[in-house]
N, C-alpha and C positions, 0 to 999 in steps of 0.2 A: 731935739736930736743932738747927741753928743759927738763932737769932732775930736779925733785923736791928734795929738801933737806929733808931727813927723819927726823922725830921728835926725840928729844934727848931721850935716854934710861933712865928710872927712876928705881932706885934700891930701893927695899923695905926691911926694917929690920924686921925680924920675931922673935917672942919670942922663938919659937922652930922649929925644922926641920919639913918640910912637910912630910906627910905620902904618899908614892907612891900608885897609884891605882893598883889593881891587874890586871894581863893580862886578855884579853878576852878569854873566854872558846873556845877551838877548836871546829870546826864544827863536828857534829856527822855523822857517815857514813850513807848513805841512807838505810832505812829499820830498823834502830835502834830505840830505844824507844823515841828519840827526833826528828825523821824524820817527817816533816810536812805532807808529802804525805803518811806516814804510820800511826802513832798513832793518829795525830790530826784529820784525816778524820774519824776515828772511834769514835771521841768524847773522846779520851784519851789523854790529854795534856801531852807534854814532861815532864818527871820527876814526874808526878802526881801519886797519889795512889787512887784506888777505895775506900779504907777505909776512906780517907779524904773527899770524896764526900758525902754530906749529903743525906741520904735516906729519901724518903717522909714519913711523920708521918703515922703510922698505928693505926687505932682504933681497939678495940677488935672485933673479929669475931667469928662466930660459926664454927663448924667443916666443913671443905671444902667438897663440894658435887661434885662428878664426873658427869659431863654433857656429855662429849664426850670421846671416846676412839679411838686412832689411833693404829691399829694393823698390823704390818708388811706391811706397805704401800709402794709400789713402783710406781713411775709415770714416763712415758717416752713420748717424743715427736718424732714422726716418728722413733720409736724404739731406740731413743737416750735417755739413762737414765738421769732423772733430780732429782729424789728422789729414794733412795735405802733402802728398808726394814726398815722404820722408825716406831717406836712404842712410843706413848706418851699419857699421860692422860691430859684432859682439865677439870679443876675444877672451880666451882663457889666458890668464896671466895679467889681466887688467881689470880694473873696476871702471865701468861706464856709469856716469851719473847723468840722469835726465833732470834738468832744472827748468823753471819757468813759473809764471804766476798760475793761480788756480784757474782751471778751465782751459789750459793751453793745449791739452791733449796728451800729456806725458803718461798719465796712468792708463789711458786708453791704449796708447802704443805699447806700454809694458804688458798689459793683459792680452794683447794680440799675439805675443810671442809664444804663448802656450794655448792659444785658441780659446781663451776665456771670453773674448768678445762675442763669440758665437752663441753664448748662452743668453744674449740679449736679442730678442726676435727682430727688433728694428735695425740691428747693426748690419752693415755691409762693408766688405773690404775689397779693395783693388790693389794690385801689385803682387809682390812675391816675398815670402819669408822662408828662408832655408835653414835647416839644421844639418850640419855636416854635409852640405851640398844637396840635401834632399828637401823638396817642397814640403812644408809641414802639413799641408792639407792632404798629403798622401800618407801621413802617419796617423794611426788610430789615436784619438784624443787622450785616452787613459794612458797609453804608452808614452805619448808626447809629454804629458804632465808629470811623468816619472823622470823623464830626461831633462825637462825644463820645469823646475819646481818653483813655487812662489811662497813667500812669507808676507803676510798682510800687515796693515797698519796697526790693528789691535791684536794683541796676542790671543790666539784661539786654540788653546790645548783642548783635547777631548776630555770629557768627564770620566776619566779613568786614571790608573796609576801612571807615574812617571815612566816606568818600564813599558807599559802597554801602549803609551802614546807613540813611542818609537817603534816598538815591535809591530804595531798595527800595519805600518807600511811594509815591513818585511814579510809579514804573513800574507798580505794581499798580493805579493809578487809571485807566490808559489801556488801550485795546484793543491797542495796539502798544507794544513796548518801545523807548522813545526812547533815542537814543545819549547817551553821557556828556556830550558838549559841549552838547547841548540842555538837560540837567538842571543844568548847572554853576551857573547863576545862582540857580535855585530852591533847590539844596542850600546854597549860600553864604548865601542869605537865611535859611533855617531855622537854620543854625548861628549866624548873627549874632543872631537873635532869642533864641536860647538862651544867648547870651553866651560862645560857644565858638570862634567863627571865628578870632579873632586868635591863639588858642593852637594851632590845628591847621591853619591855612591852608597851611602848607608841608609838611604830613604827611597829606594827605587820602587817600593810597594806603596808609598804614600800617594795620596791624591794629587794630581798635577795642579789642580786649582788652588792648592794650599801654598804653592810657590809664589814668590814675589813677582811683580810685573816683569822685571828684567829677566828673571829666571824663566818665566813662562815664555818670553819671546825667544830666548836661547833654546828652550825645549822645542819650540816650533821650528827653529833653524835646524836642530838635530834631527827632527822628524823629516824635514826636507832633505837633509844630507843622507839619511839612511837609504834612500833610493839610489845613491851614487849618481846624482845628476851631472850633466855636462854644463848646465846653465842654472844659476840661482837668481831668481827675480825677487827684489826687495822693494815693497811699496811703503815708503816712509816708515821703516821698521822701528825708529826711535821716537816717533812723535808723541807717544803716550808714556815715555819713560823719563825717569829722573836723570840728572847729568851723570851720575856715577855709572848707572846701567848703560847709558848712551856711550860712555867711554869704553866700557867693556865690549860692547857690540861693534863699535868702530874698529877697535883693535882686532876683533875676530874677523871682520870683513877683509881687512888687509892681509891677515894670515891665510885666509881661504882662497885668495885670488889666484894663487899658483895652481890650485887643484881644480878650480871650477871657474867658469866665466861668470862675472857678477854684473848685474844691471840694477842700479838703485835709483828710485825716484825719491827726491827730497826737496822740501821747501827751505831747508836750512843751508844757506850758501856756505857758511863756515864748515859745515859737515862735508859738503861736496868737496871743498878745497882740501880738507884733511884726508879724505879717504880715496878720492877718485884719481884715476890716471888720465882718463879722457872725459870731457864734459860736452853734453849736447844741450844747448839752450833753445827752448821752444816757446813760441808766442803765437797765439791764435791759430794753433794747429800746424804752424809752419816750423821747420827747422831753420832757425835764424843763423846759428853758428855752431860749429863742431870743431874741437881741437883738443890738444893736451891741456891739462889743468892750468899750467902757467900761462899759456897764450890766451885762454878764455878769460881768466880772472885778472891778469896783470896787463895784457896788451890786446884787448878785444878789437876785432876788426870792424864790427858793426855798431852803429850808434845805439841801436836798441839793446844790444848786449852791454855796452858801457853804461847805459842808463839803469839797466836792471841790476847789475852787480854792484853799482854804486849806491843802490837803494832809492833811486829816483821814482821807481814804481815797483809794485809787487803784489 
């Protein structure tokens, strides 16, 4: 076996002694503020501060108007509690974010606001939910879901054109099916409110399923807005989207809050900090803490809230 002769060593003369590199930081214990499976999955990066995360710009708004009231609401599935005695206001002019770990009851509470929990046979609800001071159980479900509309986690456009996705809602509201030319202005208005019109105005007859994921989600928001609702429910609307599409939708949420009351469920704590005016932290079905976004994230009153927003669990 032949061995190669190594090249000669070259010595370099330096003007000054080199500065040694600092040692690598030790790994953090699981569950700490730097744990990828803890804080980052909540949208709270290791060592980051909510104060350093920029909030979405707010324009001046009028006094917030209470649209819905949740009073001592408890929800169970097959007698297993999912939500326990929660009371909250839902106001136009504000974004209310529901946060908490998976299984804490926030999506169940959201779905109860337009009676979607009733579609589960084993579900039962105690307490009172009102819309403009009217018990929602006294409102016909289809009518209620026009006034309190929902956008889901995964974009779900209908397998039809962009125009017909929005026009579908408008056609269902009337006793007669209006022609396309009659609906043109209303469809354009809904797409414009959803920040999508400029991108699709030349392709309204194209299949909605050909749009990008972010565009599909904004089309679903436009479809929800076409009914002129009083409340818009958003169930993790950005979880399946890329960062650029997420930014567009977050900006849209802030712009819409003056016209419609918005309730958003999100696992991303940074997103809640960026878009929400008030935050409700839920844990094991209970409402642990409710307050304005600064108080909940920067000066929480409850230890469980402090642990959650710092990334200790999630």
